[in-house]
C-alpha positions as a printed NumPy array, in Angstrom:
array([[  0.568,  20.875,  20.542],
       [  3.519,  22.192,  18.494],
       [  5.102,  20.192,  15.723],
       [  8.363,  21.096,  14.057],
       [ 10.413,  19.357,  11.494],
       [ 14.179,  19.629,  12.055],
       [ 14.874,  17.775,   8.874],
       [ 13.221,  15.13 ,   6.526],
       [ 13.832,  12.46 ,   9.157],
       [ 13.513,  14.249,  12.568],
       [ 10.241,  15.712,  13.865],
       [  9.916,  17.338,  17.174],
       [  6.601,  17.56 ,  19.217],
       [  5.96 ,  19.708,  22.069],
       [  2.925,  18.463,  23.979],
       [  1.719,  18.686,  27.63 ],
       [  5.032,  20.153,  28.926],
       [  6.913,  17.216,  27.286],
       [  9.1  ,  16.934,  24.212],
       [  8.891,  14.013,  21.785],
       [ 11.531,  13.655,  19.26 ],
       [ 10.592,  11.237,  16.376],
       [ 13.34 ,   9.833,  14.305],
       [ 11.844,   8.369,  11.003],
       [ 14.093,   5.604,   9.668],
       [ 14.449,   3.242,   6.764],
       [ 14.822,  -0.299,   8.164],
       [ 17.94 ,  -1.091,   6.017],
       [ 19.683,   2.103,   5.996],
       [ 23.185,   2.719,   7.498],
       [ 22.568,   6.363,   7.703],
       [ 19.371,   5.721,   9.832],
       [ 21.424,   3.499,  12.229],
       [ 24.076,   6.254,  12.59 ],
       [ 21.524,   9.016,  12.881],
       [ 19.646,   7.211,  15.643],
       [ 22.636,   6.676,  17.79 ],
       [ 23.822,  10.409,  17.222],
       [ 20.292,  11.729,  18.103],
       [ 19.955,   9.692,  21.35 ],
       [ 23.438,  10.836,  22.489],
       [ 22.91 ,  14.538,  21.624],
       [ 19.405,  14.638,  23.152],
       [ 20.033,  12.596,  26.159],
       [ 16.329,  11.715,  26.641],
       [ 14.607,  10.303,  29.714],
       [ 13.329,   7.341,  27.513],
       [ 13.837,   5.751,  24.095],
       [ 10.905,   4.186,  22.447],
       [ 11.782,   1.699,  19.64 ],
       [  9.509,   0.308,  16.896],
       [ 10.214,  -3.418,  17.761],
       [  8.653,  -5.936,  19.972],
       [ 10.518,  -8.222,  22.569],
       [ 10.383, -11.309,  20.473],
       [ 11.751,  -9.498,  17.432],
       [ 14.556,  -7.921,  19.569],
       [ 15.419, -11.43 ,  20.839],
       [ 15.776, -12.551,  17.304],
       [ 18.083,  -9.67 ,  16.457],
       [ 20.184, -10.511,  19.566],
       [ 20.108, -14.286,  18.856],
       [ 20.335, -14.869,  14.994],
       [ 20.619, -18.626,  15.666],
       [ 17.268, -18.845,  17.548],
       [ 15.888, -20.795,  14.582],
       [ 17.656, -23.762,  16.161],
       [ 14.851, -24.114,  18.642],
       [ 12.193, -24.29 ,  15.835],
       [ 10.123, -27.622,  15.999],
       [  8.862, -28.009,  12.504],
       [  6.676, -30.892,  13.556],
       [  4.954, -28.777,  16.07 ],
       [  4.465, -25.854,  13.577],
       [  2.669, -28.133,  11.178],
       [  0.668, -29.926,  13.796],
       [ -0.518, -26.536,  15.196],
       [ -1.638, -25.454,  11.652],
       [  0.915, -22.593,  11.717],
       [  2.735, -23.557,   8.504],
       [  1.154, -20.73 ,   6.42 ],
       [  2.051, -18.133,   9.182],
       [  5.705, -19.262,   9.407],
       [  6.111, -19.496,   5.683],
       [  4.643, -15.867,   5.302],
       [  7.072, -14.804,   8.065],
       [ 10.145, -16.315,   6.212],
       [  9.048, -14.798,   2.91 ],
       [  8.941, -11.329,   4.583],
       [ 12.227, -11.873,   6.236],
       [ 13.617, -13.041,   2.903],
       [ 12.796,  -9.626,   1.263],
       [ 14.339,  -7.557,   4.1  ],
       [ 17.51 ,  -9.659,   4.259],
       [ 18.043,  -9.534,   0.519],
       [ 17.8  ,  -5.578,   0.629],
       [ 20.041,  -5.452,   3.66 ],
       [ 22.629,  -7.761,   2.139],
       [ 22.823,  -5.622,  -0.989],
       [ 23.376,  -2.584,   1.216],
       [ 25.764,  -4.432,   3.558],
       [ 23.485,  -3.861,   6.66 ],
       [ 21.218,  -6.218,   8.694],
       [ 17.462,  -5.396,   8.699],
       [ 16.468,  -3.707,  12.001],
       [ 20.018,  -2.517,  12.681],
       [ 18.831,   0.922,  13.542],
       [ 16.409,  -0.485,  16.186],
       [ 19.242,  -2.469,  17.561],
       [ 21.49 ,   0.579,  17.512],
       [ 18.857,   2.653,  19.332],
       [ 18.58 ,   0.037,  22.284],
       [ 22.453,  -0.396,  22.326],
       [ 23.014,   3.378,  22.53 ],
       [ 20.257,   3.788,  25.178],
       [ 21.863,   1.006,  27.218],
       [ 25.409,   2.355,  26.913],
       [ 24.087,   5.841,  27.972],
       [ 22.13 ,   4.434,  30.785],
       [ 18.765,   5.611,  29.458],
       [ 15.603,   3.321,  29.829],
       [ 14.076,   1.987,  26.633],
       [ 10.658,   0.799,  25.741],
       [  9.56 ,  -1.826,  23.271],
       [  6.836,   0.283,  21.461],
       [  5.634,  -2.175,  18.769],
       [  2.886,  -4.762,  18.914],
       [  3.893,  -8.421,  18.875],
       [  4.636,  -9.524,  15.375],
       [  2.753, -12.854,  15.708],
       [ -0.414, -10.848,  16.716],
       [ -0.093,  -8.453,  13.818],
       [  0.504, -11.278,  11.172],
       [ -2.429, -13.323,  12.646],
       [ -4.664, -10.258,  12.605],
       [ -3.67 ,  -9.587,   8.907],
       [ -4.413, -13.173,   7.929],
       [ -7.669, -13.312,   9.841],
       [ -8.99 , -10.144,   8.481],
       [ -8.132, -10.912,   4.955],
       [-10.668, -12.427,   2.602],
       [ -9.874, -15.499,   0.422],
       [ -8.805, -13.153,  -2.352],
       [ -6.852, -10.862,   0.025],
       [ -4.976, -13.874,   1.311],
       [ -4.03 , -14.929,  -2.249],
       [ -2.843, -11.451,  -3.041],
       [ -0.889, -11.259,   0.295],
       [  0.94 , -14.499,  -0.514],
       [  1.408, -13.275,  -4.1  ],
       [  3.192, -10.138,  -2.839],
       [  5.295, -12.118,  -0.242],
       [  6.403, -14.748,  -2.696],
       [  7.19 , -12.185,  -5.408],
       [  9.694, -10.911,  -2.949],
       [ 11.378, -14.192,  -2.984],
       [ 12.031, -13.934,  -6.609],
       [ 13.148, -10.292,  -5.997],
       [ 16.647,  -9.706,  -7.349],
       [ 16.917,  -6.021,  -8.284],
       [ 19.642,  -4.129,  -6.661],
       [ 18.694,  -1.282,  -4.41 ],
       [ 20.973,   1.621,  -3.98 ],
       [ 21.626,   3.752,  -0.798],
       [ 19.774,   6.643,  -2.614],
       [ 16.735,   4.435,  -3.165],
       [ 16.588,   3.684,   0.576],
       [ 17.163,   7.217,   1.55 ],
       [ 14.361,   8.384,  -0.706],
       [ 11.926,   6.107,   1.142],
       [ 12.334,   8.388,   4.224],
       [ 10.793,  11.3  ,   2.368],
       [  7.098,  11.827,   3.161],
       [  6.115,  12.364,  -0.493],
       [  7.538,   9.023,  -1.522],
       [  5.807,   7.229,   1.533],
       [  2.477,   8.892,   0.807],
       [  2.538,   7.299,  -2.568],
       [  3.64 ,   3.856,  -1.284],
       [  0.834,   3.872,   1.586],
       [ -1.815,   4.797,  -1.012],
       [ -0.861,   1.89 ,  -3.347],
       [ -0.81 ,  -0.502,  -0.306],
       [ -4.178,   0.784,   0.718],
       [ -5.667,   0.281,  -2.64 ],
       [ -4.134,  -3.157,  -3.217],
       [ -4.64 ,  -4.807,   0.178],
       [ -6.818,  -2.32 ,   2.394],
       [ -7.299,  -4.923,   5.312],
       [ -3.684,  -5.619,   5.501],
       [ -2.865,  -1.754,   5.361],
       [ -5.291,  -1.312,   8.311],
       [ -3.494,  -3.933,  10.453],
       [  0.144,  -3.344,   9.493],
       [ -0.047,   0.461,   9.25 ],
       [ -3.072,   2.046,  10.744],
       [ -3.465,   0.03 ,  13.884],
       [  0.325,   0.027,  14.548],
       [  0.376,   3.847,  14.165],
       [ -2.034,   4.03 ,  17.092],
       [ -0.216,   1.346,  19.089],
       [  3.156,   3.018,  18.646],
       [  1.729,   6.575,  19.39 ],
       [  0.017,   5.318,  22.565],
       [  3.353,   3.645,  23.802],
       [  5.3  ,   6.806,  22.969],
       [  2.753,   9.144,  24.457],
       [  2.506,   7.199,  27.808],
       [  6.211,   6.454,  28.156],
       [  7.943,   7.797,  31.242],
       [  9.909,  10.923,  31.164],
       [  9.709,  14.621,  30.02 ],
       [ 11.87 ,  14.081,  26.952],
       [ 11.294,  11.076,  24.619],
       [ 13.235,   9.917,  21.551],
       [ 11.097,   7.67 ,  19.371],
       [ 12.695,   5.515,  16.71 ],
       [ 10.155,   4.261,  14.152],
       [  9.879,   3.447,  10.45 ],
       [  9.425,   6.682,   8.339],
       [  6.026,   5.455,   7.14 ],
       [  4.551,   5.64 ,  10.588],
       [  5.52 ,   9.173,  11.383],
       [  2.445,  11.106,  10.069],
       [  0.038,   8.574,  11.64 ],
       [  1.831,   8.774,  15.033],
       [  1.82 ,  12.634,  14.985],
       [ -1.997,  12.509,  14.221],
       [ -2.642,  10.133,  17.168],
       [ -0.472,  11.942,  19.618],
       [ -2.549,  15.08 ,  18.74 ],
       [ -5.755,  12.977,  19.46 ],
       [ -4.414,  11.729,  22.828],
       [ -3.413,  15.308,  23.89 ],
       [ -7.009,  16.304,  23.055],
       [ -8.504,  13.464,  25.51 ],
       [ -8.633,  10.44 ,  23.148],
       [ -8.307,   7.179,  25.106],
       [ -4.85 ,   5.694,  25.042],
       [ -5.836,   2.267,  25.741],
       [ -4.502,  -0.086,  23.098],
       [ -5.528,  -3.481,  24.561],
       [ -8.272,  -3.887,  21.934],
       [ -5.573,  -3.789,  19.258],
       [ -3.967,  -6.997,  20.795],
       [ -7.138,  -9.027,  20.278],
       [ -7.124, -11.381,  17.237],
       [-10.666, -11.513,  15.911],
       [-12.373, -15.015,  15.912],
       [-12.755, -16.622,  12.531],
       [-15.777, -15.514,  10.632],
       [-18.899, -17.583,  10.7  ],
       [-18.502, -18.5  ,   7.067],
       [-14.83 , -19.625,   7.811],
       [-16.162, -22.025,  10.5  ],
       [-18.867, -23.363,   8.186],
       [-17.062, -23.481,   5.065],
       [-14.823, -26.648,   5.858],
       [-18.148, -28.416,   6.348],
       [-20.035, -27.107,   3.228],
       [-17.56 , -28.779,   0.696],
       [-17.774, -32.409,   2.248],
       [-21.59 , -32.063,   2.591],
       [-21.83 , -30.784,  -1.071],
       [-19.553, -33.596,  -2.407],
       [-21.53 , -36.268,  -0.567],
       [-24.82 , -34.813,  -1.828],
       [-23.537, -34.931,  -5.269],
       [-22.499, -38.736,  -4.877],
       [-25.868, -39.528,  -3.457],
       [-27.805, -37.64 ,  -6.059],
       [-25.821, -39.38 ,  -8.773],
       [-26.696, -42.724,  -7.218],
       [-30.458, -41.91 ,  -6.884],
       [-30.769, -40.347, -10.34 ],
       [-28.631, -42.439, -12.512],
       [-27.496, -45.461, -10.605],
       [-24.35 , -46.972,  -9.024],
       [-22.159, -46.584, -12.104],
       [-22.587, -42.803, -12.342],
       [-21.97 , -42.508,  -8.505],
       [-18.877, -44.501,  -8.877],
       [-17.652, -42.5  , -11.853],
       [-18.226, -39.202,  -9.993],
       [-16.168, -40.73 ,  -6.966],
       [-13.362, -41.773,  -9.378],
       [-13.073, -38.37 , -10.925],
       [-13.19 , -36.651,  -7.568],
       [-10.119, -38.78 ,  -6.453],
       [ -8.271, -38.321,  -9.802],
       [ -8.86 , -34.477, -10.087],
       [ -8.261, -33.641,  -6.392],
       [ -5.465, -36.094,  -5.913],
       [ -3.721, -35.438,  -9.024],
       [ -3.48 , -31.592,  -8.455],
       [ -2.322, -32.051,  -4.751],
       [  0.302, -34.535,  -6.11 ],
       [  1.362, -31.894,  -8.627],
       [  1.796, -29.286,  -5.808],
       [  4.052, -31.81 ,  -3.963],
       [  5.948, -32.605,  -7.181],
       [  6.612, -28.737,  -7.836],
       [  7.933, -28.64 ,  -4.32 ],
       [ 10.275, -31.526,  -5.207],
       [  8.828, -33.584,  -2.366],
       [  9.958, -37.169,  -1.734],
       [  8.283, -39.757,  -4.159],
       [  6.316, -41.266,  -1.178],
       [  5.181, -37.799,  -0.108],
       [  3.815, -37.102,  -3.729],
       [  2.039, -40.549,  -3.505],
       [  0.559, -39.674,  -0.198],
       [ -0.613, -36.252,  -1.526],
       [ -2.611, -38.087,  -4.18 ],
       [ -4.153, -40.52 ,  -1.745],
       [ -4.839, -38.098,   1.244],
       [ -6.101, -35.128,  -0.779],
       [ -9.496, -36.484,  -1.713],
       [-10.036, -37.844,   1.82 ],
       [ -8.734, -34.886,   3.867],
       [-10.883, -32.457,   1.802],
       [-13.759, -34.352,   3.295],
       [-12.314, -33.831,   6.734],
       [-12.638, -30.292,   8.193],
       [ -9.994, -30.958,  10.9  ],
       [ -7.146, -32.339,   8.738],
       [ -5.617, -30.815,   5.642],
       [ -3.609, -32.654,   2.901],
       [ -0.682, -30.225,   3.797],
       [ -0.643, -31.654,   7.268],
       [ -0.189, -35.035,   5.868],
       [  2.387, -34.264,   3.313],
       [  4.206, -31.877,   5.547],
       [  4.623, -34.287,   8.41 ],
       [  5.566, -37.247,   6.104],
       [  8.248, -35.066,   4.381],
       [  9.531, -33.994,   7.77 ],
       [  9.962, -37.678,   8.694],
       [ 11.526, -38.788,   5.343],
       [ 13.725, -35.75 ,   5.007],
       [ 14.237, -34.568,   8.636],
       [ 16.002, -31.305,   8.93 ],
       [ 19.608, -31.475,   9.925],
       [ 21.596, -29.111,  12.098],
       [ 23.057, -27.439,   8.945],
       [ 19.506, -26.512,   7.737],
       [ 18.944, -24.521,  11.05 ],
       [ 22.367, -22.915,  10.805],
       [ 21.857, -21.862,   7.162],
       [ 18.118, -20.922,   7.371],
       [ 18.702, -17.135,   7.628],
       [ 20.931, -17.278,   4.635],
       [ 19.052, -19.813,   2.543],
       [ 15.765, -17.814,   2.568],
       [ 17.405, -15.073,   0.693],
       [ 17.332, -17.024,  -2.555],
       [ 14.658, -19.116,  -4.385],
       [ 17.121, -22.069,  -4.763],
       [ 17.793, -21.842,  -0.975],
       [ 14.113, -22.076,  -0.234],
       [ 13.774, -25.251,  -2.073],
       [ 17.163, -26.713,  -0.804],
       [ 16.765, -25.974,   3.027],
       [ 14.873, -28.856,   4.501],
       [ 12.912, -26.593,   6.903],
       [ 11.589, -24.205,   4.135],
       [ 11.341, -27.264,   1.752],
       [  8.859, -28.978,   4.215],
       [  6.84 , -25.702,   4.451],
       [  6.744, -25.521,   0.518],
       [  5.522, -29.14 ,   0.541],
       [  2.862, -28.31 ,   2.979],
       [  1.861, -25.066,   1.137],
       [  1.882, -26.336,  -2.462],
       [  0.085, -29.528,  -1.89 ],
       [ -2.512, -27.582,   0.027],
       [ -2.951, -25.158,  -2.913],
       [ -3.12 , -27.976,  -5.335],
       [ -5.834, -29.795,  -3.45 ],
       [ -7.805, -26.508,  -3.015],
       [ -7.54 , -25.936,  -6.858],
       [ -8.493, -29.564,  -7.45 ],
       [-11.636, -29.154,  -5.266],
       [-12.791, -26.117,  -7.19 ],
       [-12.378, -27.885, -10.577],
       [-13.655, -31.254,  -9.437],
       [-16.952, -30.138,  -7.95 ],
       [-18.212, -28.44 , -11.097],
       [-16.946, -31.427, -13.239],
       [-18.696, -34.196, -11.142],
       [-21.822, -31.973, -11.16 ],
       [-21.782, -32.051, -14.977],
       [-21.807, -35.916, -14.914],
       [-25.396, -35.82 , -13.471],
       [-26.598, -34.546, -16.866]])
């Protein structure tokens, strides 16, 4: 296998009597979009592989696809956290793209549009985004999940202007090596799913694409990993990537954990009754309700929920914590959706509203998700405060 670098962004690989031309891009770079189109026209490949999946391409083609969103179904299917994380990630990309006057993913769209105009077949080379996000979430520990949400929501507060030169520097391998190292140290499980697995997925799609000459358009951060995997495939490594599409089942502790807390709380109440009598047991119950309910209600209040939703958070949290199948977020999210049902304008403005903190709170769709999220967080914090406190009442 022969690898040559024509520039900082274009790498050519000669392997098995085929030529693979990899264009490393920054996802919010005008220069990347222009370079992609120019490369495809000049090289006239047999196939163009693009780092995007069918669902994301559909979203690029139909920016108003949010109008089909059923917020009630999202909350009932317990997908509120996943959707909120997706929106926070989109917010970051859209804000950078807005500051540079380009839409995120424009270079991928340019690749497909140019290939179509030139009559060249193209391949969606990336893994489905929902599988990637679910795997990243499932593989993360509780602490890892907290760090992931902290990173995502820090981006909602992100207001620093990014220059064209900053974006172009992100294509350079030395800059990317440092970024990948930081990500690996901060969130190793997420880095594995977002970067390492997708390197292999992309490389397999590119290596097995039809044609003697392939142009592959990928984020610059994936280029070194893709080259490494193509080398392995040329040496006989299996190109099967179906295992990468499998979302691992919940860990045993994740299945048991929702039952541990109710069992522990009930055991404390019973112990209080047997050891110190009814008054102590009732006092423990009272503090359980006050602490758990108050912090869930505080979360709903911070999200600026409807007064009835805040009240429901206080009432529901101590009860739903004892029920493994229903969380307080489901109750508050559904009630807020009924009391403040999203209007057509909320769906129309969603892509714009997620680019600002004020928009996140103002738009009724993201507002419902924030109520769901913050009341859930409040109840979780309340649980971990209440259990030690009511335990102390036994003495």
